[in-house]
N, C-alpha and C positions, 0 to 999 in steps of 0.2 A: 504494500500500500504506500502510495507516494506521500511526501511531506505535506502537500496541500490538503489532502484528505484527512490526515492526522490532525492538522491544525484546526480544520473546520469541525471535526468531531469533538475536539476539546471545547471549542467555543459553544457548539450546540448543546453539549451536555449541561452547560450552565444556563442555557436559555430555555430549554424544554423541560417539561415535567418528566418524571422517571418513566412513566408508561409511554409517553410520546417518543422519548429518546430510544427506548427499547424497540418500539415499532419502527422507528427510523432506521435503526441498525438492521432489523429484519428485512425492510424494503431494500436497503442498500445491498445486502448480500443476496437477496432473491433476484434483484435486478442484474447483478453481476453474473449470477448463474444462468439466467435467461440469455444474457448477452453472449456468454460462452456457447450456449446451445444454438443460438440463432445467428451467430456471426456478426454481432454488434461490438463496437469498441467497449471493452470492459471498464476502462477508466471513466468514460462518459457515463456509463450505467451506474458505476459506483457513486460518482458525484451527483448525478440526478437523484438517485435514491437517497443519498445523504441529505440533500437540501430540499427534497420535495415538500416537507412540512415545516420549513424554517419559520413560517409565519403563523402556524397553527395555534400556538399558545398565546398569541397576542389577543387581548380582549376585543370583543366585537366592536365596541365604540371606537377603539383605537384603530382597528382595521379600516373602518369607514373613514375616519379622519385622515389616515395615511393615504388611502386611495384618493381622497379629495386632494390632499397636498401634492401628490405625485401625478395627478391628472389621469388616474386609472378609472375607467368607466365602471359604474355600478348599475347592474340591471335591477329591475323590480324584484325578481326572485332573490338576488343577492342581498338586497336591502332587507327583505323579510327574513333571510337566513344568512347573516353575515359570515358564518363559518365557511361558506363557499368562496369567499374572497381570499382565503389563504393561498389558493393556487396562483392567482394572478399577482397578488401582493408578494408571495414567496418567490415567484419568478423575477419580479422587480428587485427584491432584496438580494436574491442570489447574485444578480449582476452588480448591484450597487454596493452591498455590504460584504459580499464574499468574493467579489472580483471574478465571477465566472464570465468569461468573454465568449464562450462557445454558444452560439445561437441555438443549436440543437438541444443542448442541455436546458437552457432557459425556456425554450418552447415546450419541452417535455414536462417541465415543472408546471408551466401555465395551464396545460390541458389535462393534468393527471386526475382531476376529479370528475370532469364532464366528458372527456374525450373530445374529438372533433373529426369531421370528415377528412379523408386523406392524411391520416396520422402517419408519421415516420415510424420506422422500426423502433427507434429509441422511445418515441411517444408511447407506443403499444407496450413495450417492455416495462416502462415505469408504471403505466396505468394498471397493468396486470399484476406486477410485483406488489403494488400497494394493496391490491385486493387479496392476494393469496399468501402473503408472507406468513411464516409459521406461527407467529404470535396472534394472528387475526382470529377472532372468534369464528367458530364454525358457522358457515352460512349454508343455505340449501345448495346442493350440488357441488359443494366445495371440493370433494375428492375428485370428481370428474373434471372440474375446472383446473385444478392443480396439475392433473395429468395432461390435459389438453394444452396447457401453457408451454410445455416442452415439446409439443408436437406441431401445433399450428397456431400462430399468433392471431391471425384473423378470426378463425373459428372460436378461439378462446375469448377474444375481445367481444365478439358478437354475443356469445353466451353470457358473459358478465353484464353487458349492456341490457340484454333481454331480462335477465334475472333482477337487475337493479330497477328497471322500469316496473316490473311486476311488484317488487317489494314497495317501492315508493307509492304506487297507485293503491296497493292494498292497505296502506297505512295513511292514505290521504295526505302525504307529505308533499311539500313544494317540489316541483320538477323543473330543473334548469332546461330551457328549450334546447340548449346545445347537446344535452345528453340524448334527447329524442332525435335530434337531427343526426347525431353520430350513429345511433342505432339504425335509423332508416337508411343511412348511407351504406353501412356494412350489410344490412339485410339485402339491399339491392345488389351490392357488389358480389355477395356470396350466393345470390339467387335463391334466397329463402322464401318459402311460401308464407302467406298470411295466416 
């Protein structure tokens, strides 16, 4: 592990609560394993996994204030559920505070909660790693999803998106339109039936 990753780990350990830090390490290692499996740059995956939740423990009001300060747009859904802002704010902070210059890493962090159409391989790896890391509580179909992650990123991504939409709708939770857009994009790309 390179010096930059070690330095960031140390800083994050003091900024995140214990559970979030443990989750972060789980995502970092899961992302690097997926990168090895699917031919992605391991260092990029490590860094994206390490920084994906760097804004997660910032209080909601502060997230909104920082997004305003740095001119990051806030959707209606994000205003109702400011926790969703941690992805775009985290991407901004990864570049600004942690000096991540690689656009692929910053973009992967920005879309790790909602996904987006035309995701890069690194985007998919981070999105999936966040969902399947070993410390994550068991969700429906988790065993299948974890197996699929090492076989076919697109199929795995589609399955997670589909399961997420079912979960959010069943609990009447707010749905970010980008999640639905991403689901519909991969549904069409993979030729899935309605």
